[in-house]
VOPAGU-2260 file (C-alpha; in pm, 1 decimal, decimal comma):
REM VOPAGU-2260
SITE   aa  ch    i         X         Y         Z
SITE  UNK   A    0   -2990,2    3064,1    2054,0
SITE  UNK   A    1   -2644,9    3148,4    2133,5
SITE  UNK   A    2   -2536,6    3182,4    2511,4
SITE  UNK   A    3   -2471,8    3473,4    2721,8
SITE  UNK   A    4   -2122,2    3478,8    2828,9
SITE  UNK   A    5   -2045,6    3587,9    3095,2
SITE  UNK   A    6   -1730,0    3741,5    3302,0
SITE  UNK   A    7   -1777,9    3740,0    3705,8
SITE  UNK   A    8   -1638,0    3968,2    3920,2
SITE  UNK   A    9   -1587,7    3997,0    4247,5
SITE  UNK   A   10   -1320,8    4059,0    4528,2
SITE  UNK   A   11   -1450,3    3755,7    4670,5
SITE  UNK   A   12   -1354,3    3422,7    4567,7
SITE  UNK   A   13   -1664,8    3202,5    4751,9
SITE  UNK   A   14   -1901,9    3483,4    4627,2
SITE  UNK   A   15   -1811,4    3398,1    4259,3
SITE  UNK   A   16   -1828,5    3017,3    4317,4
SITE  UNK   A   17   -2139,4    3093,4    4434,9
SITE  UNK   A   18   -2249,3    3322,6    4174,1
SITE  UNK   A   19   -2158,8    3037,3    3894,8
SITE  UNK   A   20   -2303,0    2786,3    4087,2
SITE  UNK   A   21   -2645,2    3003,9    4076,9
SITE  UNK   A   22   -2576,8    3122,8    3751,0
SITE  UNK   A   23   -2526,5    2750,6    3589,8
SITE  UNK   A   24   -2864,0    2630,7    3815,7
SITE  UNK   A   25   -3103,4    2894,4    3665,1
SITE  UNK   A   26   -2990,5    2945,2    3325,6
SITE  UNK   A   27   -2773,3    2626,2    3196,0
SITE  UNK   A   28   -2769,5    2592,4    2900,7
SITE  UNK   A   29   -2829,6    3012,3    2844,3
SITE  UNK   A   30   -2569,1    3132,9    3021,4
SITE  UNK   A   31   -2147,6    3030,0    2985,9
SITE  UNK   A   32   -1931,9    3155,1    3238,7
SITE  UNK   A   33   -1627,5    3247,2    3070,0
SITE  UNK   A   34   -1412,5    3428,8    3328,0
SITE  UNK   A   35   -1365,5    3513,1    3694,5
SITE  UNK   A   36   -1192,6    3755,2    3796,9
SITE  UNK   A   37   -1116,9    3910,8    4153,1
SITE  UNK   A   38   -1163,4    4342,4    4076,6
SITE  UNK   A   39   -1175,4    4541,6    3757,5
SITE  UNK   A   40    -802,5    4598,8    3678,3
SITE  UNK   A   41    -802,9    4200,5    3680,9
SITE  UNK   A   42   -1149,1    4203,8    3496,1
SITE  UNK   A   43   -1022,5    4441,6    3215,6
SITE  UNK   A   44    -709,2    4297,6    3148,5
SITE  UNK   A   45    -961,5    3939,6    3130,8
SITE  UNK   A   46   -1219,9    4080,4    2870,1
SITE  UNK   A   47    -917,0    4234,2    2662,5
SITE  UNK   A   48    -794,6    3897,8    2623,2
SITE  UNK   A   49   -1116,9    3749,1    2552,6
SITE  UNK   A   50   -1145,7    3997,7    2327,9
SITE  UNK   A   51    -787,3    3911,1    2131,1
SITE  UNK   A   52    -913,7    3579,5    2152,3
SITE  UNK   A   53   -1263,6    3621,1    1994,3
SITE  UNK   A   54   -1090,7    3803,9    1688,3
SITE  UNK   A   55    -833,1    3515,8    1638,2
SITE  UNK   A   56   -1077,2    3268,5    1615,3
SITE  UNK   A   57   -1267,9    3495,3    1391,8
SITE  UNK   A   58   -1002,4    3538,0    1172,4
SITE  UNK   A   59    -978,2    3118,1    1120,7
SITE  UNK   A   60   -1314,2    3062,4    1120,6
SITE  UNK   A   61   -1248,4    3261,6     805,6
SITE  UNK   A   62    -989,7    3102,1     664,5
SITE  UNK   A   63   -1146,0    2766,2     710,9
SITE  UNK   A   64   -1440,7    2898,9     497,0
SITE  UNK   A   65   -1252,1    3015,7     256,8
SITE  UNK   A   66   -1006,6    2672,0     235,5
SITE  UNK   A   67   -1341,4    2490,4     217,7
SITE  UNK   A   68   -1474,0    2742,4     -52,7
SITE  UNK   A   69   -1123,7    2641,2    -231,1
SITE  UNK   A   70   -1083,1    2331,6    -193,2
SITE  UNK   A   71   -1516,2    2260,8    -317,4
SITE  UNK   A   72   -1408,2    2482,6    -659,0
SITE  UNK   A   73   -1074,3    2202,1    -706,2
SITE  UNK   A   74   -1400,8    1872,0    -586,1
SITE  UNK   A   75   -1549,9    2036,3    -853,4
SITE  UNK   A   76   -1303,9    2065,9   -1098,8
SITE  UNK   A   77   -1173,5    1707,8   -1088,5
SITE  UNK   A   78   -1463,5    1567,2   -1085,1
SITE  UNK   A   79   -1524,8    1738,3   -1417,6
SITE  UNK   A   80   -1255,3    1619,7   -1509,3
SITE  UNK   A   81   -1254,1    1291,4   -1471,6
SITE  UNK   A   82   -1641,7    1245,8   -1609,2
SITE  UNK   A   83   -1549,8    1454,0   -1884,4
SITE  UNK   A   84   -1252,3    1281,5   -1991,4
SITE  UNK   A   85   -1273,4    1058,3   -2350,6
SITE  UNK   A   86   -1072,0     851,4   -2172,4
SITE  UNK   A   87   -1271,1     530,9   -1983,6
SITE  UNK   A   88   -1116,1     568,7   -1662,0
SITE  UNK   A   89   -1250,3     398,0   -1330,7
SITE  UNK   A   90   -1149,8     388,2    -981,7
SITE  UNK   A   91   -1060,3      59,1    -802,8
SITE  UNK   A   92   -1061,3     -35,5    -471,7
SITE  UNK   A   93    -776,5    -322,2    -264,6
SITE  UNK   A   94   -1054,7    -582,0    -340,6
SITE  UNK   A   95   -1095,6    -467,0    -744,5
SITE  UNK   A   96   -1416,3    -317,3    -648,2
SITE  UNK   A   97   -1524,9     -72,7    -939,0
SITE  UNK   A   98   -1598,3     274,5    -688,2
SITE  UNK   A   99   -1650,1     505,9    -949,6
SITE  UNK   A  100   -1624,3     520,2   -1326,3
SITE  UNK   A  101   -1693,6     782,4   -1603,2
SITE  UNK   A  102   -1890,9     765,2   -1878,1
SITE  UNK   A  103   -1649,7     639,8   -2125,6
SITE  UNK   A  104   -1556,2     404,9   -1863,6
SITE  UNK   A  105   -1976,9     300,1   -1848,3
SITE  UNK   A  106   -1989,3     260,7   -2287,0
SITE  UNK   A  107   -1644,1      22,4   -2245,1
SITE  UNK   A  108   -1785,9    -226,0   -2018,0
SITE  UNK   A  109   -2148,1    -198,6   -2141,3
SITE  UNK   A  110   -2295,4     -94,8   -1844,8
SITE  UNK   A  111   -2419,3     172,8   -1677,8
SITE  UNK   A  112   -2270,4     297,5   -1366,9
SITE  UNK   A  113   -2539,0     239,6   -1126,9
SITE  UNK   A  114   -2478,3    -113,8   -1209,0
SITE  UNK   A  115   -2142,2    -160,2   -1195,5
SITE  UNK   A  116   -2042,7      63,1    -893,4
SITE  UNK   A  117   -1982,0    -117,6    -639,9
SITE  UNK   A  118   -1919,1    -454,2    -800,5
SITE  UNK   A  119   -1592,9    -654,6    -867,0
SITE  UNK   A  120   -1406,9    -545,6   -1183,8
SITE  UNK   A  121   -1335,6    -897,5   -1270,3
SITE  UNK   A  122   -1647,5   -1005,5   -1426,8
SITE  UNK   A  123   -1572,2    -780,5   -1698,8
SITE  UNK   A  124   -1204,5    -878,7   -1784,2
SITE  UNK   A  125   -1145,2   -1290,1   -1920,3
SITE  UNK   A  126    -958,4   -1483,3   -1622,7
SITE  UNK   A  127    -563,8   -1443,0   -1770,7
SITE  UNK   A  128    -638,7   -1038,7   -1751,0
SITE  UNK   A  129    -771,9   -1052,6   -1362,6
SITE  UNK   A  130    -530,1   -1261,7   -1242,1
SITE  UNK   A  131    -297,0    -983,0   -1416,4
SITE  UNK   A  132    -489,2    -683,4   -1273,2
SITE  UNK   A  133    -467,5    -840,8    -930,3
SITE  UNK   A  134    -140,0    -882,8    -955,3
SITE  UNK   A  135    -103,6    -508,7   -1091,0
SITE  UNK   A  136    -314,4    -420,6    -771,0
SITE  UNK   A  137     -95,5    -566,4    -533,7
SITE  UNK   A  138     194,4    -455,1    -618,3
SITE  UNK   A  139      69,1     -89,9    -669,0
SITE  UNK   A  140     -30,3     -86,6    -297,6
SITE  UNK   A  141     308,0    -257,5    -184,9
SITE  UNK   A  142     438,4      57,0    -323,7
SITE  UNK   A  143     589,7    -169,2    -576,6
SITE  UNK   A  144     655,1      76,8    -940,3
SITE  UNK   A  145     414,9     -65,4   -1265,3
SITE  UNK   A  146     634,3    -188,2   -1539,6
SITE  UNK   A  147     653,2     113,7   -1796,9
SITE  UNK   A  148     392,5      94,4   -2021,1
SITE  UNK   A  149      59,4     -49,8   -2023,3
SITE  UNK   A  150     -62,2    -356,5   -1921,6
SITE  UNK   A  151    -275,1    -534,3   -2181,3
SITE  UNK   A  152    -566,0    -711,8   -2086,9
SITE  UNK   A  153    -861,0    -920,5   -2253,9
SITE  UNK   A  154   -1216,0    -691,6   -2140,4
SITE  UNK   A  155   -1522,2    -901,9   -2213,7
SITE  UNK   A  156   -1771,7    -600,9   -2254,7
SITE  UNK   A  157   -2151,6    -663,6   -2152,0
SITE  UNK   A  158   -2259,4    -650,5   -2494,5
SITE  UNK   A  159   -2037,6    -691,2   -2815,4
SITE  UNK   A  160   -1701,2    -946,1   -2867,1
SITE  UNK   A  161   -1421,9    -950,9   -2612,3
SITE  UNK   A  162   -1113,8    -661,3   -2682,9
SITE  UNK   A  163    -758,7    -546,8   -2573,2
SITE  UNK   A  164    -747,4    -305,3   -2413,3
SITE  UNK   A  165    -393,7     -93,9   -2192,5
SITE  UNK   A  166    -495,2     -36,8   -1904,4
SITE  UNK   A  167    -272,7     234,8   -1734,0
SITE  UNK   A  168    -238,4     210,9   -1308,7
SITE  UNK   A  169    -243,6     552,0   -1100,2
SITE  UNK   A  170    -278,4     567,7    -698,7
SITE  UNK   A  171    -627,6     797,0    -597,1
SITE  UNK   A  172    -405,1    1067,2    -404,6
SITE  UNK   A  173    -715,7    1080,1    -168,4
SITE  UNK   A  174    -805,7     754,2     -19,1
SITE  UNK   A  175    -660,9     386,3     -45,2
SITE  UNK   A  176    -792,3     324,2    -372,8
SITE  UNK   A  177    -615,6     306,4    -786,2
SITE  UNK   A  178    -753,2     507,6   -1062,6
SITE  UNK   A  179    -723,8     300,5   -1425,6
SITE  UNK   A  180    -748,9     429,1   -1749,1
SITE  UNK   A  181    -891,3     194,9   -2021,3
SITE  UNK   A  182    -785,0     252,2   -2412,8
SITE  UNK   A  183    -917,0     -14,5   -2656,0
SITE  UNK   A  184    -591,8    -134,4   -2838,7
SITE  UNK   A  185    -727,0    -246,6   -3128,2
């Protein structure tokens, strides 16, 4: 239950102090003293000010709810775009661990996302490709623009022979991660 908001009004400061102490001792936390006034005029002015603040807070709360609803809608939209993208998309952290992957990436790597998430991507590439990917990620983390075009790497999927892929890196705008797009080069 929300606490009862109390405005103490008395022309004697000591009486108001005693009332505040009594209310805190008896009803805490059911009662919250939100202000004190020495006379009716002061009390009405304070009450008006509190009502204005209450209306402002209610408007701000409504704006926050609307903003949150919009952000949640955008998040669902972009999650669907990521998931339904025909290109293999991987989200990598600075240590080259898989943070997220779409179904196309799962198919290309030959492994379920449940098995791959949190593990280094190095296991899916030839050693030379791991080195070039690590260099590209380090440069991206340092703010160095990638060279034009995609990085050509050799993928070692869990099932099937190695294959050439083109990898393009982009920053994840939300976190300190990178989104990698993989396309078969053959």
